[in-house]
N, C-alpha and C positions, 0 to 999 in steps of 0.2 A: 171708762174715763182716763184721759191721758194725764201722764205725769210729767216730770221734768227731765226724762231721760232722752238723750240724743242717740239715734241709732246710726250705726255706719255699716254699710254693706260694700264689700269688695269680692271679686270673684275668685282671686288667686292670693296665696300667702304673701306674695311680694307687694300686694296693695293693701294688706292689713297688719303684717307683722309688726311693723315699726309702731304703728298706732297702739296695738296690744301692749307693746313693750313699754309704752309711755304711760300705761295705766297703773294705778295703786288700788288696793283692796280688791283685787281680782276674784271674780267667782265664775267657774265654767259650768255650762250645762250643755249636753248634746241632745237635740231633738231632730228626729228625721235624718241623722246622719250628720247634721250641721252643728258645729261648735259655736255656741254663743258665749262671748266673754263680757261680763259686766264689770264695772269698776267706775274709778274716778279719774278724769284728766283736767288740770286746773281747778280741782275741787269741784268739778261738775259730773254729773251721773252720765255715763256713756255705756252703751251695749255695741259691741263690734262682732260681725260674723263673716267668715269667708264662705260665700253661697256655692262656689262652683261656677263652671262656665256654662253659659246659656240661659235662655229665657226662663225655662222650666224650674231649673234649680233657684234662679233669682227670685222667681214668684213665690216658691215654696219658703224661701227664706224670709221675704218680706212679710208674707202673711203670718208666719210663725213668730217673728219679731213683734208684730202688732199684737198678736193675741197674748203673747206671753209677757211682754214688756210695756205695752202701750206707749210707745216713744211719742214725744211732742212733735219730732221731726225726724225723717230718714234721709240720709245722704248716701248716694252711690258714688263711689270714688274708684279710681283706677286708671287704665290706659285706654287708648282709642286709636284709631287710624283716622288720618286727615282725608278729607274729600274735597278740599279746595286749594287752590295755589296760594302760595304765600303763608300758608299755615303748616309749619314744619315740625319736625321731631323736637320734643321737649317743650313746645308751646302748650297752652292749656285751654280747653274748651269747657265752657260753663253754659249748660243748657237752660234756654228760655223756655223750651217745650221738647217733648220727645215724641218719637213715632217709629212704628214697628214697620220697617221696610218690606218685611217678608209676609206680612198679612195682605192677602190679595183675594177678594171676592169680585173683582172687576168683571168677571164673566157673567155675574147676576146683575151687572149695571151699577155696583157700588164703586166709589173712588177708591184707587189703590190705597192701602194702609187703613181703611176703615176698621174700627174695632166694633165688632157686633155686640149689642147690648149697651153700649153707651153712645153709640152713633157719633163717634168722633174719630178723626185721623190724628190729630195732634192733642197732646195732654200737656197743658202748661205747668211749668214748675212754680212753687210758691214764690212770690215777689219779694217777701222779706227775706227768704233764703237766698234768692238770687243776688239781692243786694249785699247780704252778709259774705256770700262767697266772693262777690266782687271785690269787697273791702279786704277780705283775706288774701287777695292775690298780691298785696303788698309783700307777702311772706317769699315771693319767688320773683326773679328777674327774668321775665320772658314775655313772649306776645300772648295776650289773652284775648279770646274771641268768645262772644255771646251768640248762641243761636240755636237751631235744631240739631240734636243728637239723634242719630237713627239706631236702632237696634235690630238684630236679626240672628237667627241661628246658623251663621256662616261667617267664617273669617274671610273678609273681603280684601282680595289682593289683587284682582284684575282691574285696570285702569278703566276699562269700559264699564264694568259693574259700579266702580266708584262714580264715575260720571253719571250713570243712570240713577243712582240714589240721590245724588245731589241735584240732578234736573227734576227728578220727580218730587222731591220733599224739600228743596233748598236746604238740605243738611250739610253741616260743616265737619261732621265727624261721625264715624260709626264704631259700633261695638256690639255686644252681645247680652247685656243685661239690663241696661238703664230704663228703656221704655216698659219692660214688663214690671220692673219695681215701681215705675210710675204709674202704671195701671192699677196695681194692687194698691197703692197709697190713695189713688183717686176714689176707687170704690169704697175705701175705708174712711176717707175724708182726713187723711194724714198730710200734712204739708211735707214736700219733699224736694230735693234738689239733686243734680247730676253734675260732677266734676271729673273731667277726663283730661289726663296729660297725653300728649301726642306721642305714640311710640313708633308709629309707622306711616310714612309719607309715600312717595312714588317708589321707594324701594320694598315696600310691603313686608314680606317675609324676612327678608335680610335685616330691613330696619328694625322689625320688631324683636328679632333675637339679640340684636346688638343693643337696642335702647330701652326695651321694656323695663328693666329694673330702674334705670335713671329716670325714666318717665314716672314710674311709680313713686319714687321719691319726691318729684315735683308735687304731685297730687297730696301725698301725705303731708308736706309742709303746709299746704293750704288747708287740709282738713284740721290740723292742730291749730292753726291760726283761727279757723272757723269756730272750733269748739271754744277757744279763749274768749271770742267776742260775741257769740251768739247768746241772745237772752231768751 
């Protein structure tokens, strides 16, 4: 049975540390090498975890959070790379749906991205969560885009690879965790959302090294606003 806890998952310290610093009444538990910090923000119950980079760590974290804390919602936050023109560093992507761009059983006649077992390419985020994240965007002054966010176990820096992911899935941004968290939430019937600030555009690796901390700050501001307004 779900309770009133809001779950937040980020892959790296820069994506969660400021959220954890905003918490009171903190309690820490380590499970499978992942530290879960529970407490209160704006007098609301929150649990935050740094899952680590990649889809497997993200899935382990999401499933463990669901089993141990029964959150009413899970938000994946952090940074991502832009896949579309006019969507620049420090802009923000909010997922309407997520896709795993590296899932590929097309040799068997399946569409690219199909997730075996649930027979779906795209997993939609929760509409109420999406609307709350959109409302929370007032906390930052930047360009906000809604759309498909793609995940895969590779840092995408090549322009041709970016174009291929965009063309195949109509994705606006790519990262390495959101869609696996989405899959775990889907099979557990837990509402979820994905919020990503753009850390790298055409400059890819150079942009990322320069702007990832600033992009993480953008997403954190919105997450704190989301916690404040989400019922």
